[in-house]
C-alpha positions as a Markdown table, in Angstrom:
| # | Residue | x | y | z |
|---|---|---|---|---|
| 1 | Leu | 40.3 | -3.1 | -37.1 |
| 2 | Ala | 43.1 | -3.7 | -39.8 |
| 3 | Arg | 40.8 | -5.0 | -42.1 |
| 4 | Ile | 38.6 | -1.8 | -42.1 |
| 5 | His | 41.7 | 0.2 | -42.3 |
| 6 | Arg | 43.1 | -1.5 | -45.8 |
| 7 | Glu | 39.3 | -1.5 | -47.2 |
| 8 | Arg | 39.2 | 2.3 | -47.0 |
| 9 | Gly | 42.8 | 2.4 | -47.9 |
| 10 | Glu | 44.6 | 3.5 | -44.7 |
| 11 | Leu | 47.5 | 0.9 | -45.5 |
| 12 | Asp | 50.1 | 2.7 | -43.1 |
| 13 | Ser | 47.4 | 2.1 | -40.2 |
| 14 | Ala | 46.8 | -1.3 | -41.7 |
| 15 | Leu | 50.0 | -2.3 | -42.1 |
| 16 | Ala | 50.7 | -1.0 | -38.5 |
| 17 | Leu | 48.3 | -2.9 | -37.0 |
| 18 | Phe | 49.1 | -6.4 | -39.0 |
| 19 | Glu | 52.1 | -6.2 | -37.7 |
| 20 | Gln | 51.3 | -5.9 | -33.9 |
| 21 | Ser | 49.5 | -8.3 | -34.4 |
| 22 | Leu | 52.0 | -10.7 | -36.4 |
| 23 | Ser | 53.7 | -10.3 | -33.1 |
| 24 | Leu | 51.2 | -10.7 | -30.7 |
| 25 | Thr | 50.3 | -14.3 | -32.8 |
| 26 | Ala | 53.6 | -15.0 | -32.7 |
| 27 | Lys | 54.2 | -14.6 | -28.8 |
| 28 | Cys | 50.9 | -16.4 | -27.7 |
| 29 | Val | 50.5 | -19.2 | -30.8 |
| 30 | Gly | 54.1 | -19.5 | -32.1 |
| 31 | Ser | 55.2 | -18.2 | -36.2 |
| 32 | Glu | 54.6 | -22.4 | -37.0 |
| 33 | Ser | 50.7 | -21.2 | -36.9 |
| 34 | Glu | 47.7 | -21.1 | -39.0 |
| 35 | Ser | 46.8 | -17.6 | -38.1 |
| 36 | Tyr | 50.4 | -16.7 | -38.2 |
| 37 | Ala | 50.5 | -17.4 | -41.9 |
| 38 | Ser | 47.5 | -15.0 | -42.0 |
| 39 | Lys | 49.0 | -12.3 | -41.0 |
| 40 | Leu | 52.0 | -12.9 | -43.2 |
| 41 | His | 49.6 | -12.9 | -45.9 |
| 42 | Gln | 47.9 | -9.6 | -44.8 |
| 43 | Ile | 50.8 | -7.7 | -45.1 |
| 44 | Ala | 52.3 | -9.1 | -48.1 |
| 45 | Gly | 49.2 | -8.2 | -49.7 |
| 46 | Ile | 49.6 | -4.6 | -48.3 |
| 47 | Arg | 53.3 | -4.6 | -49.1 |
| 48 | Tyr | 52.6 | -5.7 | -52.4 |
| 49 | Asp | 50.3 | -2.5 | -53.4 |
| 50 | Arg | 52.2 | -0.5 | -52.0 |
| 51 | Gly | 54.9 | -1.7 | -54.3 |
| 52 | Asn | 57.1 | -3.4 | -52.6 |
| 53 | Val | 56.9 | -7.1 | -54.3 |
| 54 | Asp | 60.4 | -8.4 | -53.6 |
| 55 | Val | 58.9 | -8.3 | -49.8 |
| 56 | Ala | 55.9 | -9.1 | -50.6 |
| 57 | Phe | 57.0 | -12.3 | -52.4 |
| 58 | Ala | 59.2 | -13.0 | -49.1 |
| 59 | Leu | 55.9 | -12.9 | -47.1 |
| 60 | Tyr | 54.3 | -15.0 | -49.4 |
| 61 | Glu | 56.2 | -17.5 | -50.1 |
| 62 | Glu | 56.5 | -17.7 | -46.3 |
| 63 | Ala | 52.9 | -18.1 | -45.5 |
| 64 | Arg | 52.8 | -20.8 | -47.8 |
| 65 | Ala | 55.6 | -22.9 | -46.4 |
| 66 | Ile | 53.9 | -22.4 | -42.7 |
| 67 | Gln | 49.9 | -22.9 | -44.2 |
| 68 | Ala | 51.8 | -26.7 | -46.2 |
| 69 | Lys | 53.0 | -27.7 | -42.6 |
| 70 | Cys | 50.3 | -26.4 | -40.5 |
| 71 | Thr | 46.9 | -27.3 | -42.8 |
| 72 | Gly | 48.5 | -29.0 | -46.0 |
| 73 | Thr | 48.1 | -28.0 | -49.4 |
| 74 | Glu | 44.4 | -28.6 | -50.4 |
| 75 | Thr | 43.0 | -25.7 | -48.9 |
| 76 | Val | 41.6 | -22.8 | -49.8 |
| 77 | Ala | 44.2 | -20.5 | -48.1 |
| 78 | Tyr | 46.7 | -22.1 | -49.4 |
| 79 | Ala | 45.5 | -21.7 | -53.2 |
| 80 | Thr | 45.3 | -17.9 | -52.3 |
| 81 | Thr | 48.5 | -17.7 | -51.1 |
| 82 | Leu | 49.8 | -19.8 | -54.4 |
| 83 | His | 47.4 | -16.8 | -56.4 |
| 84 | His | 49.2 | -14.1 | -55.4 |
| 85 | Ile | 52.6 | -15.5 | -55.4 |
| 86 | Ala | 51.4 | -16.6 | -59.1 |
| 87 | Arg | 50.9 | -12.6 | -59.6 |
| 88 | Ile | 54.3 | -11.4 | -58.5 |
| 89 | Tyr | 55.7 | -14.1 | -60.8 |
| 90 | Arg | 53.5 | -12.4 | -64.1 |
| 91 | Asp | 54.0 | -9.0 | -63.1 |
| 92 | Arg | 57.8 | -9.5 | -63.2 |
């Protein structure tokens, strides 16, 4: 549902749903899980789109660290997170 809101440009609704999902994920599977990292990545994207670049950067870095620990550094998700971090460095 959060992704649908984001695709429609309804960033406030998407962010609220992703943050709710992040909280539930932390409670159910923990904050050191691939699922948690994925939610962080989605929230970071919305923060970036809203111009909160520093917040987005911190969230992407947190997601990257969790991804490296959970699934390693040779995954599409990890590469995608690195791409977004690089985009922030480029834009600064």
